[in-house]
PAFI-658416 format. One record per residue (C-alpha): residue number from 0; residue in three letters; chain; x negated, y negated, z negated. Coordinates in nm, 2 decimals. Layout:
! PAFI-658416
NUM/ala/A/X/Y/Z
...
//
This chain:
! PAFI-658416
0/met/A/0.00/-0.01/-0.01
1/glu/A/-0.12/-0.33/0.10
2/leu/A/-0.12/-0.58/-0.22
3/arg/A/-0.10/-0.96/-0.20
4/lys/A/-0.21/-1.22/-0.51
5/leu/A/-0.05/-1.52/-0.66
6/val/A/0.26/-1.61/-0.45
7/arg/A/0.55/-1.49/-0.23
8/arg/A/0.87/-1.74/-0.19
9/ala/A/1.19/-1.67/-0.01
10/pro/A/1.37/-1.92/0.20
11/gly/A/1.60/-2.14/0.04
12/phe/A/1.44/-2.13/-0.29
13/pro/A/1.51/-2.47/-0.48
14/pro/A/1.24/-2.70/-0.39
15/gly/A/1.19/-2.88/-0.77
16/pro/A/1.12/-2.78/-1.12
17/pro/A/1.36/-2.52/-1.29
18/thr/A/1.57/-2.65/-1.55
19/ala/A/1.50/-2.38/-1.78
20/leu/A/1.31/-2.06/-1.78
21/ile/A/1.44/-1.72/-1.92
22/phe/A/1.20/-1.46/-1.95
23/asp/A/1.22/-1.08/-1.98
24/trp/A/1.00/-0.96/-2.27
25/asp/A/0.88/-0.58/-2.21
26/asn/A/0.58/-0.58/-1.95
27/thr/A/0.67/-0.97/-1.84
28/leu/A/0.55/-1.11/-2.13
29/val/A/0.38/-0.81/-2.34
30/asp/A/0.22/-0.50/-2.22
31/thr/A/0.44/-0.24/-2.47
32/trp/A/0.40/0.07/-2.21
33/leu/A/0.20/0.27/-2.48
34/val/A/0.41/0.16/-2.71
35/ile/A/0.75/0.30/-2.59
36/gln/A/0.54/0.63/-2.45
37/asp/A/0.49/0.70/-2.78
38/ala/A/0.81/0.63/-2.94
39/leu/A/1.03/0.78/-2.64
40/asn/A/0.83/1.11/-2.63
41/thr/A/0.80/1.13/-3.00
42/thr/A/1.23/1.14/-2.95
43/leu/A/1.23/1.35/-2.68
44/thr/A/0.99/1.63/-2.86
45/ser/A/1.21/1.57/-3.19
46/phe/A/1.51/1.68/-3.00
47/gly/A/1.35/1.96/-2.82
48/gln/A/1.28/1.81/-2.52
49/ala/A/0.96/1.78/-2.27
50/pro/A/0.77/1.46/-2.32
51/trp/A/0.76/1.24/-2.02
52/pro/A/0.40/1.15/-1.84
53/ile/A/0.35/0.73/-1.84
54/glu/A/0.45/0.73/-1.46
55/lys/A/0.81/0.88/-1.53
56/ile/A/0.85/0.61/-1.80
57/arg/A/0.73/0.33/-1.57
58/gly/A/0.95/0.41/-1.34
59/gln/A/1.24/0.52/-1.52
60/val/A/1.29/0.30/-1.84
61/arg/A/1.49/0.02/-1.77
62/lys/A/1.84/0.01/-1.97
63/ser/A/1.90/-0.06/-2.32
64/leu/A/1.92/0.24/-2.56
65/arg/A/2.30/0.20/-2.56
66/asp/A/2.32/0.25/-2.24
67/ser/A/2.02/0.51/-2.16
68/phe/A/2.02/0.75/-2.49
69/pro/A/2.38/0.87/-2.43
70/asp/A/2.26/1.07/-2.10
71/leu/A/1.93/1.17/-2.24
72/phe/A/2.07/1.27/-2.62
73/gly/A/2.44/1.32/-2.57
74/asp/A/2.64/1.29/-2.89
75/ala/A/2.34/1.31/-3.07
76/trp/A/2.24/0.93/-2.93
77/glu/A/2.28/0.73/-3.21
78/glu/A/2.07/0.98/-3.42
79/ala/A/1.82/0.95/-3.15
80/ser/A/1.78/0.59/-3.10
81/asn/A/1.71/0.55/-3.52
82/val/A/1.39/0.80/-3.43
83/phe/A/1.30/0.61/-3.16
84/tyr/A/1.29/0.27/-3.32
85/arg/A/1.18/0.45/-3.65
86/arg/A/0.85/0.55/-3.46
87/tyr/A/0.83/0.22/-3.26
88/glu/A/0.83/-0.01/-3.61
89/glu/A/0.56/0.24/-3.72
90/ile/A/0.32/0.14/-3.43
91/tyr/A/0.40/-0.18/-3.24
92/lys/A/0.17/-0.38/-3.41
93/thr/A/-0.15/-0.15/-3.31
94/lys/A/-0.02/-0.15/-2.96
95/leu/A/0.12/-0.48/-2.89
96/asn/A/-0.09/-0.69/-2.60
97/pro/A/0.03/-1.00/-2.43
98/met/A/0.00/-0.98/-2.09
99/asn/A/-0.28/-1.15/-1.90
100/gly/A/-0.21/-1.52/-1.89
101/ala/A/0.11/-1.50/-2.08
102/phe/A/0.02/-1.71/-2.39
103/glu/A/-0.17/-1.98/-2.17
104/met/A/0.13/-2.02/-1.96
105/leu/A/0.41/-2.04/-2.25
106/glu/A/0.21/-2.29/-2.42
107/thr/A/0.17/-2.53/-2.10
108/phe/A/0.52/-2.48/-2.05
109/his/A/0.63/-2.56/-2.41
110/arg/A/0.41/-2.88/-2.36
111/ser/A/0.57/-2.98/-2.03
112/gly/A/0.87/-2.99/-2.21
113/phe/A/1.04/-2.67/-2.07
114/lys/A/1.37/-2.48/-2.19
115/met/A/1.28/-2.12/-2.24
116/gly/A/1.46/-1.86/-2.36
117/val/A/1.42/-1.44/-2.39
118/val/A/1.66/-1.17/-2.21
119/ser/A/1.58/-0.80/-2.33
120/asn/A/1.68/-0.46/-2.34
121/lys/A/1.49/-0.44/-2.65
122/arg/A/1.71/-0.44/-2.97
123/gly/A/1.70/-0.78/-3.10
124/asp/A/1.59/-0.73/-3.42
125/tyr/A/1.28/-0.59/-3.30
126/leu/A/1.24/-0.85/-2.99
127/arg/A/1.26/-1.14/-3.27
128/ser/A/1.03/-0.95/-3.51
129/glu/A/0.77/-0.89/-3.23
130/ala/A/0.79/-1.30/-3.13
131/ala/A/0.70/-1.37/-3.48
132/tyr/A/0.44/-1.11/-3.51
133/leu/A/0.28/-1.33/-3.19
134/arg/A/0.38/-1.66/-3.33
135/trp/A/0.57/-1.74/-3.00
136/thr/A/0.94/-1.78/-3.15
137/lys/A/0.83/-2.17/-3.11
138/tyr/A/0.80/-2.14/-2.81
139/phe/A/1.18/-2.01/-2.72
140/asp/A/1.53/-2.18/-2.75
141/cys/A/1.70/-1.87/-2.76
142/ile/A/1.62/-1.49/-2.78
143/val/A/1.86/-1.24/-2.70
144/gly/A/1.79/-0.87/-2.72
145/ala/A/1.98/-0.51/-2.69
146/ser/A/2.35/-0.52/-2.84
147/asp/A/2.32/-0.92/-2.94
148/ala/A/2.57/-0.96/-2.64
149/ala/A/2.88/-0.78/-2.52
150/arg/A/2.69/-0.57/-2.24
151/asp/A/2.34/-0.55/-2.22
152/lys/A/2.12/-0.61/-1.91
153/pro/A/2.18/-0.55/-1.61
154/ala/A/2.53/-0.71/-1.71
155/ser/A/2.49/-1.13/-1.69
156/asp/A/2.63/-1.14/-2.06
157/pro/A/2.28/-1.21/-2.22
158/val/A/2.18/-1.49/-1.95
159/his/A/2.51/-1.68/-2.04
160/met/A/2.44/-1.66/-2.45
161/val/A/2.12/-1.78/-2.36
162/leu/A/2.25/-2.10/-2.17
163/ser/A/2.51/-2.16/-2.38
164/glu/A/2.29/-2.19/-2.70
165/ile/A/2.04/-2.41/-2.47
166/lys/A/2.30/-2.61/-2.30
167/val/A/2.22/-2.53/-1.93
168/arg/A/2.46/-2.46/-1.69
169/ser/A/2.39/-2.14/-1.43
170/asp/A/2.27/-2.20/-1.11
171/lys/A/1.99/-2.15/-0.87
172/asn/A/1.78/-2.42/-1.11
173/val/A/1.75/-2.18/-1.37
174/trp/A/1.47/-1.87/-1.33
175/phe/A/1.47/-1.57/-1.45
176/ile/A/1.18/-1.41/-1.45
177/gly/A/1.08/-1.04/-1.48
178/asp/A/0.92/-0.72/-1.35
179/ala/A/1.19/-0.45/-1.30
180/asp/A/1.51/-0.45/-1.11
181/val/A/1.75/-0.51/-1.36
182/asp/A/1.62/-0.79/-1.44
183/leu/A/1.66/-0.95/-1.07
184/glu/A/2.05/-0.78/-1.07
185/cys/A/2.11/-0.94/-1.41
186/ala/A/1.97/-1.28/-1.28
187/thr/A/2.18/-1.23/-0.93
188/arg/A/2.51/-1.14/-1.14
189/ala/A/2.42/-1.47/-1.35
190/gly/A/2.42/-1.71/-1.05
191/cys/A/2.03/-1.80/-1.15
192/ser/A/1.70/-1.72/-0.95
193/pro/A/1.60/-1.41/-0.92
194/ile/A/1.15/-1.44/-1.02
195/leu/A/0.97/-1.14/-1.00
196/ile/A/0.66/-1.12/-1.16
197/gly/A/0.40/-0.87/-1.07
198/glu/A/0.17/-0.69/-0.80
199/ile/A/0.32/-0.82/-0.44
200/ile/A/0.32/-0.53/-0.20
201/val/A/0.38/-0.61/0.18
202/asn/A/0.72/-0.42/0.26
203/asp/A/0.80/-0.35/-0.04
204/thr/A/1.14/-0.15/-0.10
205/arg/A/1.23/-0.15/-0.42
206/phe/A/1.41/-0.43/-0.48
207/ala/A/1.60/-0.43/-0.16
208/ala/A/1.96/-0.44/-0.36
209/phe/A/1.90/-0.76/-0.57
210/pro/A/1.57/-0.95/-0.37
211/pro/A/1.37/-1.18/-0.57
212/ala/A/1.38/-1.55/-0.45
213/cys/A/0.99/-1.55/-0.53
214/gln/A/0.76/-1.34/-0.68
215/phe/A/0.41/-1.41/-0.86
216/ser/A/0.14/-1.19/-0.91
217/asp/A/0.10/-1.27/-1.27
218/cys/A/0.15/-1.51/-1.56
219/arg/A/-0.12/-1.74/-1.42
220/ala/A/0.01/-1.75/-1.04
221/leu/A/0.36/-1.86/-1.23
222/cys/A/0.22/-2.11/-1.45
223/asn/A/0.02/-2.27/-1.18
224/phe/A/0.32/-2.27/-0.92
225/val/A/0.53/-2.43/-1.21
226/asp/A/0.27/-2.70/-1.29
227/asn/A/0.24/-2.84/-0.96
228/leu/A/0.58/-2.87/-0.85
//
């Protein structure tokens, strides 16, 4: 696969700076794949299932536990959720790492006065605990996780919760930034601009159903782009 760096911008993308920036959390701002792998495989093996390799986890972990665990664990999904989060809480502080350039980007946007929020499919109390541990709470006007809204991503409910809190109307000048298809779908359903962050692959078909309005290779590329608008 051919990779490109920095920015790919779709025709019709709003030319000016965003009125608000909403971020996904896991693997957009914070690298948590190793934490998720450990907690999920602990849960799977506790319920007599085979552990998943990291490639499968990267490819399939998208939805919140309340939307995904019933398919994996049936009627025992709530018990499985407790096992997952118990293990997650034991280890996350030792394996939680900001994505490259994320801290500098948030600091730059904060100094520039942008309104910012987080929408994640991680349970809200754990999400806010991680933000506090990283000392990032000050950067965000609203942090919404799984079960905080009536429905989780890819439904638009959590985005509207953030926008209601920060008093910004939903339109294409609001950027929702994430690394996964559920982020782009959520942004599109909410009427925001879907922004993809991660490796730019030529002729990529993974996001055909909900294509990004703009794509950045990493947090530094996103920061530089916004800083020069």
